[in-house]
C-alpha positions in Angstrom: -44.7 6.0 6.2 -45.0 9.3 5.1 -44.7 11.4 1.5 -42.6 13.9 0.6 -44.9 15.6 -1.6 -48.3 15.0 -0.3 -49.9 17.1 -2.4 -49.8 14.7 -5.5 -52.0 12.3 -3.2 -54.7 14.9 -4.7 -54.3 12.6 -7.9 -56.1 9.4 -6.2 -59.3 11.5 -7.8 -58.2 10.1 -11.0 -59.6 6.7 -9.6 -63.2 7.7 -10.5 -62.0 7.7 -14.4 -62.0 3.5 -14.2 -64.7 3.7 -12.1 -67.1 5.7 -14.4 -66.0 3.5 -17.4 -67.0 0.5 -15.4 -70.3 2.0 -14.4 -71.3 3.3 -17.6 -70.9 1.9 -20.9 -70.0 4.0 -23.5 -69.7 2.0 -26.3 -72.5 2.2 -28.8 -74.3 -1.2 -29.4 -74.6 -2.7 -33.3 -77.9 -4.5 -33.8 -78.1 -8.1 -35.6 -81.1 -9.2 -36.6 -81.0 -12.9 -35.8 -84.5 -15.5 -36.9 -83.5 -17.4 -33.3 -82.4 -15.8 -30.1 -83.3 -18.9 -28.0 -79.5 -20.0 -28.3 -78.0 -17.0 -27.3 -80.3 -16.7 -24.5 -78.6 -19.9 -23.1 -75.1 -18.7 -23.5 -75.4 -15.8 -22.1 -76.7 -16.8 -19.3 -73.7 -19.6 -19.2 -71.2 -16.8 -19.6 -72.6 -13.7 -17.2 -70.7 -14.6 -14.1 -67.3 -15.0 -15.9 -68.3 -11.5 -17.9 -69.1 -9.9 -14.6 -65.9 -11.5 -12.9 -63.5 -10.5 -15.6 -64.9 -6.8 -15.8 -64.1 -6.6 -11.9 -60.4 -7.8 -12.1 -60.0 -5.7 -14.8 -61.3 -2.6 -13.0 -59.5 -3.6 -10.1 -55.9 -3.8 -12.0 -57.0 -0.2 -13.1 -57.3 1.4 -10.1 -54.2 -0.3 -8.8 -52.2 1.0 -11.8 -53.6 4.8 -10.9 -53.2 4.6 -7.0 -49.2 3.6 -7.6 -48.5 5.8 -10.0 -50.0 8.5 -7.8 -48.0 7.5 -4.8 -44.6 7.1 -6.2 -44.7 10.8 -7.5 -45.9 11.6 -4.1 -42.3 10.0 -3.0 -42.6 7.7 0.2 -40.5 7.5 2.9 -39.9 5.6 6.1 -41.0 8.0 8.7 -38.9 6.4 11.4 -35.5 8.1 10.5 -33.7 9.5 14.0 -30.8 11.6 13.2 -28.2 12.0 15.7 -27.6 15.8 14.5 -30.9 16.5 16.0 -29.6 15.6 19.4 -28.3 17.5 22.0 -25.3 15.7 23.3 -24.2 14.7 19.9 -20.4 15.1 18.6 -20.2 15.4 14.7 -17.0 14.1 12.9 -15.9 15.1 9.6 -13.4 12.5 8.2 -11.4 13.4 5.5 -9.3 10.9 3.2 -6.5 13.5 2.2 -4.1 10.8 0.9 -2.6 11.6 -2.8 -5.4 9.6 -4.6 -7.4 12.4 -3.4 -5.8 14.8 -5.5 -7.1 13.0 -8.7 -8.6 15.7 -10.8 -12.6 15.4 -10.6 -15.8 17.2 -13.2 -15.1 20.5 -10.8 -11.4 20.6 -9.3 -9.9 17.4 -7.3 -11.3 15.1 -5.1 -10.0 16.5 -2.1 -11.2 20.1 -3.0 -14.8 18.3 -3.6 -14.6 16.8 -0.1 -13.5 20.1 1.7 -15.9 22.1 0.1 -18.9 19.7 0.7 -17.9 19.4 4.4 -17.4 23.3 4.7 -21.2 23.6 2.8 -22.5 21.0 5.4 -20.9 22.8 8.4 -22.1 26.4 7.4 -25.7 25.2 6.8 -25.7 22.7 10.1 -27.3 23.8 13.5 -24.9 26.2 15.2 -25.0 24.3 18.1 -23.3 21.4 17.0 -20.1 20.2 17.8 -17.2 19.1 15.7 -13.8 17.6 15.1 -11.6 17.4 12.1 -9.9 14.2 11.0 -7.4 13.7 8.3 -4.7 10.8 7.8 -2.2 13.4 9.4 -4.1 13.2 12.7 -3.8 16.4 13.5 -4.2 17.2 17.1 -5.2 20.8 17.2 -8.3 19.7 14.7 -9.4 17.4 17.2 -10.8 18.9 20.1 -14.8 19.8 20.1 -15.0 23.1 18.0 -18.0 25.3 17.3 -19.0 26.0 13.7 -16.8 29.2 13.3 -13.4 26.8 14.4 -14.7 24.3 12.3 -14.9 26.3 9.0 -11.6 27.7 9.7 -10.3 24.4 10.2 -11.3 23.2 6.7 -9.7 26.5 5.1 -6.4 25.6 6.8 -6.4 21.7 6.7 -3.4 19.7 5.6 -3.6 18.7 1.4 -0.8 15.6 1.9 -1.4 12.9 4.3 -0.2 8.8 4.3 -2.7 6.6 3.5 -4.8 5.3 6.3 -6.8 2.2 6.6 -10.5 3.3 7.6 -10.4 1.5 10.8 -8.1 3.8 12.3 -10.2 7.0 11.4 -13.3 5.3 12.8 -11.1 4.0 16.2 -9.6 7.8 16.4 -13.3 9.0 16.5 -14.2 6.3 18.8 -11.5 8.1 21.3 -12.3 11.4 20.8 -16.0 11.0 21.2 -15.5 8.8 24.6 -12.8 11.3 25.7 -15.0 14.4 25.4 -18.1 12.3 26.9 -20.5 12.5 24.3 -23.6 10.4 24.0 -23.9 10.5 20.6 -22.0 10.6 17.6 -22.0 11.0 14.0 -19.3 10.7 11.5 -19.1 11.8 7.6 -16.2 10.2 5.7 -15.3 11.7 2.7 -13.2 9.5 0.9 -12.7 7.9 -2.7 -12.8 4.5 -0.7 -9.9 2.4 -2.5 -10.2 -0.8 -2.0 -6.8 -1.1 -0.3 -8.0 1.1 2.7 -11.3 -0.1 3.4 -10.3 -2.4 6.3 -12.8 -2.4 9.1 -11.7 -5.1 11.2 -11.2 -5.0 14.8 -13.9 -2.6 15.3 -17.0 -3.1 17.9 -20.6 -2.1 16.8 -22.1 0.8 18.7 -25.7 1.9 18.0 -25.3 5.5 19.1 -22.5 6.4 16.6 -24.2 6.9 12.7 -21.8 7.0 10.2 -22.7 8.7 6.5 -20.0 7.3 4.0 -19.2 10.2 0.9 -17.8 8.2 -1.6 -16.1 10.7 -4.6 -15.1 9.5 -7.9 -13.1 10.6 -10.4 -13.7 10.6 -14.2 -10.2 9.5 -14.8 -9.6 5.6 -14.3 -6.2 5.5 -16.0 -2.7 5.6 -14.5 0.9 5.4 -15.3 3.3 5.4 -12.3 7.0 4.5 -11.2 6.4 1.5 -8.6 10.0 1.2 -7.5 13.8 1.5 -8.3 16.5 -1.0 -7.0 20.6 -0.9 -8.0 22.0 -4.1 -10.0 25.2 -3.8 -7.5 25.0 -1.8 -4.2 28.3 -1.0 -4.4 29.1 2.4 -6.4 32.4 3.7 -7.6 33.6 6.7 -9.7 34.0 5.9 -13.1 32.9 2.3 -12.8 29.7 1.3 -14.5 26.4 0.4 -12.8 22.5 -0.1 -13.3 19.0 0.5 -12.2 16.3 -1.3 -12.7 12.6 0.6 -13.0 9.4 -0.7 -12.7 6.7 0.7 -14.3 3.1 -0.3 -14.0 -0.3 0.8 -16.2 -3.3 0.6 -14.1 -5.5 1.4 -17.2 -7.3 0.0 -20.0 -5.3 2.0 -22.2 -2.2 0.8 -24.1 0.8 3.1 -23.7 4.0 3.5 -26.2 7.1 5.1 -26.1 6.9 6.4 -22.6 9.8 8.8 -21.8 11.7 8.0 -18.8 14.4 10.0 -17.3 17.3 9.2 -14.5 18.9 12.3 -13.0 21.9 12.6 -10.4 22.0 15.7 -8.5 19.5 17.2 -11.4 22.0 16.3 -14.1 20.4 13.5 -16.4 22.5 10.4 -16.1 20.4 8.1 -18.3 16.8 7.9 -20.3 14.9 5.4 -22.2 11.5 4.7 -23.3 9.1 2.5 -22.1 6.2 0.4 -24.1 3.5 -0.9 -21.8 0.1 -3.0 -22.4 -2.9 -2.1 -20.4 -3.0 -3.3 -16.8 0.5 -4.6 -16.9 3.8 -4.1 -15.7 7.1 -3.5 -17.1 11.0 -3.4 -16.0 13.4 -1.6 -17.4 17.4 -1.4 -16.9 19.2 1.8 -17.2 23.1 2.2 -17.4 25.1 5.1 -16.1 28.0 5.8 -14.8 29.1 8.2 -11.5 32.1 10.7 -12.3 32.9 11.5 -8.6 32.3 10.2 -5.1 29.9 11.5 -2.7 26.0 11.9 -1.4 23.7 11.4 -4.6 20.1 12.6 -4.7 18.6 10.8 -7.5 15.6 11.0 -9.2 13.5 8.8 -11.5 10.6 10.5 -13.7 8.0 9.9 -16.5 5.2 12.4 -17.7 1.6 10.9 -17.1 -1.1 12.7 -16.6 -3.8 13.8 -14.8 -2.4 11.9 -11.7 1.4 12.8 -11.2 2.1 12.3 -7.7 3.7 8.8 -8.7 5.7 10.2 -11.4 9.1 10.2 -9.7 10.8 7.9 -7.6 13.3 9.6 -5.4 16.3 7.9 -4.0 19.7 8.1 -2.5 23.3 6.6 -3.5 26.2 6.7 -1.9 29.2 6.9 -4.0 32.1 6.0 -2.4 35.8 6.0 -3.6 36.7 2.8 -2.2 35.5 -0.4 -0.6 35.9 -0.7 2.9 37.3 -4.6 3.6 37.4 -5.4 7.3 39.3 -9.0 8.2 38.9 -10.4 11.7 41.6 -12.5 13.3 44.7 -12.7 15.2 46.7 -13.8 12.4 46.8 -12.9 8.9 45.6 -14.5 6.2 45.6 -15.0 2.3 42.6 -12.6 1.6 45.2 -9.8 2.9 47.3 -10.4 -0.2 44.2 -9.7 -2.4 42.7 -6.3 -1.0 46.0 -4.8 1.1 47.6 -3.3 -2.1 44.9 -2.3 -4.3 43.2 1.0 -4.6 39.8 0.2 -4.9 39.7 -1.5 -1.4 40.4 0.3 2.2 41.7 -3.0 3.7 41.8 -3.7 7.5 42.7 -6.3 9.7 41.5 -6.2 13.5 42.3 -8.2 16.5 38.8 -9.5 18.3 40.4 -8.6 21.5 40.6 -4.6 20.3 38.0 -4.2 17.9 36.1 -1.0 17.5 32.6 -1.8 16.3 32.5 1.6 14.7 34.9 0.1 12.0 32.8 -2.9 11.3 29.4 -0.7 10.7 31.5 1.2 8.2 32.6 -1.9 6.2 31.4 -3.0 2.9 32.9 -6.7 3.0 33.5 -8.5 6.2 35.8 -11.6 6.6 36.4 -14.0 9.5 39.5 -15.8 9.2 40.4 -19.5 10.8 42.3 -17.8 13.6 39.4 -15.7 15.1 38.1 -16.2 18.4 34.5 -14.1 18.7 32.3 -14.1 21.4 28.3 -14.1 20.9 28.2 -10.2 21.1 30.7 -9.9 18.6 28.8 -12.5 16.5 25.5 -10.9 16.7 27.0 -7.9 15.6 28.5 -9.0 12.3 25.0 -10.4 11.6 23.9 -6.7 12.1 26.2 -5.5 9.8 25.1 -8.1 7.4 21.3 -7.1 8.0 22.4 -3.6 6.8 23.7 -4.4 3.7 27.3 -5.7 4.4 28.7 -9.1 3.0 30.1 -11.2 5.2 32.3 -14.6 4.7 33.0 -17.2 7.8 35.7 -19.5 7.6 35.6 -22.4 10.1 37.3 -21.5 13.5 41.0 -23.6 13.8 40.9 -26.0 16.5 37.3 -25.8 17.5 34.9 -25.1 15.3 31.6 -24.8 17.5 33.5 -21.6 18.6 30.9 -20.1 15.5 28.0 -21.7 17.0 26.1 -18.7 17.6 26.2 -17.5 14.1 25.7 -20.8 12.5 22.5 -21.3 14.3 21.1 -17.7 13.2 21.9 -19.1 9.9 20.1 -22.2 10.3 23.3 -23.9 9.9 24.1 -27.0 12.6 27.7 -28.0 12.8 28.0 -31.5 12.9 31.2 -32.9 12.8 34.6 -32.4 11.0 35.5 -34.4 8.0 39.0 -35.7 7.6 38.5 -37.5 4.4 40.5 -36.1 1.4 38.0 -34.6 -1.2 38.1 -32.0 -3.9 35.6 -29.6 -5.0 34.3 -30.7 -8.6 30.8 -28.5 -8.8 29.8 -25.1 -9.4 26.7 -23.6 -9.2 27.7 -21.6 -12.6 23.9 -21.0 -13.2 23.7 -19.0 -9.7 23.9 -15.1 -10.0 27.1 -14.9 -7.9 29.0 -16.3 -10.9 27.2 -14.0 -13.9 30.0 -12.1 -14.3 33.1 -14.2 -13.2 32.8 -17.5 -15.3 32.0 -17.1 -19.0 32.5 -21.2 -19.6 33.5 -23.4 -17.2 35.9 -26.0 -18.8 36.1 -30.0 -18.7 39.1 -30.5 -16.3 38.9 -27.4 -14.8 41.8 -26.9 -11.9 39.5 -26.7 -8.3 40.6 -26.6 -4.8 41.7 -29.9 -2.9 40.0 -30.2 0.3 41.5 -32.1 3.0 39.3 -31.5 5.7 35.8 -29.9 5.8 32.8 -29.2 8.2 29.7 -31.5 7.8 26.3 -29.4 7.9 23.0 -30.0 8.8 19.6 -28.0 8.7 20.8 -26.1 5.5 17.5 -25.9 3.7 18.0 -22.0 3.7 21.2 -22.1 2.4 21.9 -22.3 -1.1 25.1 -24.4 -2.2 27.5 -22.5 -4.4 30.3 -25.1 -4.5 30.0 -28.8 -3.8 32.6 -31.4 -3.2 33.1 -35.0 -5.1 31.3 -36.5 -1.8 28.3 -34.2 -2.5 29.3 -32.2 0.6 28.7 -28.4 -0.1 32.3 -26.4 0.0 30.6 -22.7 0.1 27.1 -22.0 1.2 25.4 -18.6 0.3 22.0 -17.0 2.2 20.6 -13.7 2.1 20.3 -12.1 5.6 18.3 -8.7 5.9 19.9 -6.5 3.2 23.3 -8.3 3.2 24.3 -11.6 1.9 26.3 -14.3 3.8 28.9 -16.7 2.6 29.9 -20.0 4.4 32.6 -22.0 4.1 33.0 -25.4 5.0 36.7 -25.5 4.9 39.3 -22.7 5.7 42.0 -20.9 3.6 45.5 -22.6 5.4 47.1 -25.5 4.0 45.7 -27.4 7.2 42.3 -27.0 5.7 42.3 -27.0 1.8 44.3 -25.5 -1.3 41.7 -22.9 -1.7 44.4 -19.9 -1.1 46.5 -21.1 -3.9 43.6 -21.9 -6.5 42.9 -19.3 -9.4 39.9 -19.2 -8.2 40.0 -17.7 -4.8 40.9 -14.0 -5.9 38.0 -13.5 -8.2 35.7 -15.4 -5.2 37.1 -12.6 -2.7 36.9 -9.8 -4.9 33.0 -10.7 -6.0 32.1 -11.3 -2.4 33.6 -7.7 -1.6 31.7 -5.9 -4.3 28.1 -7.8 -3.9 28.5 -6.2 -0.2 28.3 -2.4 0.5 26.1 -1.2 3.7 23.9 1.2 2.0 20.8 0.3 3.6 17.7 1.4 2.2 17.9 3.7 -1.0 14.5 5.1 -0.1 11.5 5.2 1.9 7.8 5.0 2.1 5.5 7.8 3.6 3.5 5.9 6.2 5.2 3.0 6.0 8.6 3.2 7.2 8.3 5.0 10.9 11.2 3.3 12.3 14.7 3.8 10.7 17.8 1.6 11.7 21.1 3.2 11.4 24.7 1.2 12.4 27.0 4.3 12.1 25.5 7.0 14.3 27.9 7.8 16.7 26.7 6.8 20.4 29.2 9.1 22.6 28.0 12.3 23.8 24.2 13.5 23.9 24.1 12.9 19.9 20.8 15.2 19.2 19.2 13.9 16.4 17.7 16.6 13.6 15.9 16.0 10.5 15.4 18.9 8.0 14.0 19.0 4.1 15.9 19.8 1.5 14.8 23.4 1.4 14.9 23.8 5.2 11.0 24.6 5.2 10.7 21.5 7.9 13.1 20.8 10.5 12.1 18.2 13.3 13.8 16.3 16.3 13.1 12.8 16.0 13.0 10.4 19.1 15.9 7.6 19.2 17.1 4.6 21.0 20.3 2.9 21.2 20.1 -0.9 21.0 22.5 -3.6 20.1 25.2 -1.3 18.8 22.4 0.0 16.4 20.2 3.4 16.7 16.6 3.1 16.1 15.1 6.9 14.7 11.3 6.8 15.4 10.1 9.2 12.6 6.1 7.9 12.5 4.0 10.3 10.3 6.3 13.6 10.9 7.6 13.4 7.4 5.1 16.1 5.5 5.8 14.9 2.2 7.8 13.1 -0.6 11.4 14.2 -1.3 14.8 14.6 0.2 15.6 15.0 4.0 19.0 15.6 5.6 19.5 13.5 9.2 21.9 15.6 11.1 23.9 14.8 14.5 25.1 17.4 16.5 24.9 19.7 13.3 26.9 17.4 11.3 25.2 15.5 8.3 24.9 11.7 8.8 22.5 10.6 6.2 20.7 12.0 3.3 17.1 10.2 3.1 14.8 10.1 0.5 11.1 9.5 0.8 8.3 8.7 -1.8 4.5 8.6 -1.6 2.8 5.4 -0.8 2.4 3.3 -4.5 -0.9 1.9 -2.7 -2.4 5.1 -3.6 -1.6 4.7 -7.2 -4.1 1.8 -7.9 -7.6 2.7 -9.3 -9.4 0.2 -7.9 -12.2 1.9 -5.9 -15.3 0.6 -4.2 -19.1 2.0 -5.2 -21.5 2.7 -3.2 -22.8 -0.6 -2.5 -19.4 -2.2 -2.1 -18.9 1.0 0.8 -22.2 0.1 2.4 -21.9 -3.4 2.7 -18.1 -3.3 4.0 -19.7 -0.9 7.1 -22.6 -3.4 7.5 -20.7 -6.5 7.6 -18.3 -4.9 10.4 -21.6 -4.0 12.4 -21.7 -0.1 11.9 -24.8 1.5 11.8 -24.9 2.9 8.2 -27.7 5.9 8.0 -27.2 6.5 4.6 -24.3 6.5 1.8 -24.6 10.0 0.6 -23.2 11.6 -2.7 -21.6 15.2 -2.7 -25.2 16.5 -4.2 -27.0 14.8 -1.5 -25.5 17.6 1.4 -25.9 20.5 -1.1 -29.4 21.2 1.2 -29.0 22.7 4.4 -31.6 19.9 5.8 -30.0 16.4 6.6 -33.4 15.0 6.8 -34.6 16.0 3.4 -31.1 14.5 1.9 -32.1 11.4 4.0 -35.7 11.4 2.8 -34.6 12.2 -0.8 -32.3 8.6 -0.4 -35.6 6.8 -0.2 -36.4 4.0 -2.5 -40.4 2.9 -1.3 -40.9 5.0 -4.9 -39.4 2.4 -6.9 -41.4 -0.3 -5.2 -44.9 1.8 -6.2 -43.3 2.0 -9.7 -43.2 -1.8 -9.7 -46.5 -2.2 -8.7 -47.9 0.1 -11.2 -46.1 -1.5 -14.1 -47.0 -5.1 -12.9 -51.0 -3.6 -12.8 -50.3 -2.4 -16.3 -49.3 -6.0 -17.5 -51.9 -7.9 -16.1 -54.4 -5.5 -17.2 -52.8 -6.1 -20.9 -52.7 -10.3 -19.7 -56.9 -10.2 -18.8 -57.9 -8.6 -21.8 -55.9 -10.3 -24.1 -55.8 -13.8 -22.8 -59.1 -14.2 -20.7 -61.9 -15.5 -23.3 -65.5 -15.4 -22.9 
């Protein structure tokens, strides 16, 4: 143990004061005249030893009190601190969390600016012989080679201010990889972050005693945030002149209740709807906003609110494709009654295709796919239909005539197994009117409704993942539904022809077909999240030719060529972490606009839940990492890291505790130790 202020030890001379008080009794004695002192001599002899012991104990407690205070003011610390920064073959890593939560206002500027300034000051005051790497959430390769002091300062000045959320173990893995790549024997990593609890993941790391960690938690004075968490459509199909609605989820991360927060919804910069929200503290509300789009086309949409000082999550970008009509594709060698519903309606672009000469691009562009009884499909075609459903289309399946097992692959993928054909006549007698599918179809179900008669139907097993929308008198389901990816599948147990049922002649047939078409819509995702959605899947990108893809920002400031691959008639586009910031981006193929993409910052950054210094240190230690110290911004103000470490010592607190115990002990002895 050593002392930061050793001159304070001269204060130990004050021990002479209690000793002098003990040796010299300065109290004046008052004479008391007594007739017989014999009895007093006996009492004095009996208590002399006890009195002497009491004086000695009192003296020791007084000396202990003075000595402990002197040691505390001399600031003791552990002399065995060994810093890697004092070694020659040591790599210093500066890890700065540049996610959106670090843009929160601090007492000075923002947490991110505080971190960058503190890191810059530390590098400027450190030994010129040190070598550094800079690691941010963006993982910029040009910052990850050993740099001298001047290069590091330059990189800190030019570092990216935007990055996706990253788990803490990814930072440490990256640093370990760089350290091993450049063959450094020792390493030191400073981590500047607000340490949101969602990013405090240190799993999968191996302990290494040659790496010293210095977490530097930064804290904002603002712990309240209101933000837009997500947006989704009530119906994925949009047509000009028809009413639709969006649902908006707003979250209040704070202890303050908000009243009348204005919410705006704009389409291509023009106000489409607005409302206000009242939200209790630490709660969530969902709002419904009605709107009408007058013209078809690709629409860039924005929902926003006003909230300070955290603003990066106050808006939500998304994209809508407003189409002049819905594309309906019926697959079969013969037309069915469905053609009478869609063929002459201007709202639908109807086409019947023969399975033997089908164009896969036609399927990819459809919002509603219908497989009638005459269709004969191989497994490849059946899988393509499922891919279309997964991308957002609705798919209606009628049993194949002759051999229903022809659709066995589809049934198995939908967790439904065909068991037999029941030829006993029955009738539909029950509709799941409480299901959302029937919400705007049936206002009130009549007592003796005229429902389809069934002459034969398929019986199915393993249907737990399917929901029965219609049942027959024998309790067997007549119509199943299930979600498949972003789309919906409808599975009929009986066909449209007279051989199967009277379905096509029933009044329920037309509204059923129209509703199935409307709930479809191959719109894909209306928005993507930075750092989360790294692989984008499209079914409608052309596969012929080179098909060069380009990703470009709305203002043209950013342009990149993403890697892509073809699989199962779909195109996977790998964007990884190349998207620089939230906003709208355009995907071009051979200089033709293919898609408009909307990106948003991750809402995990919006949560006001941070780990304190003790929690941060405990997390590192639980992972087996060597935490030399958890520092603050002010701890790095000195150019001597060792001095900062010394000032983190808490040994002085133990000496203060000893002094207090000595003082209490002396009071107890003088008050309760009777002679």
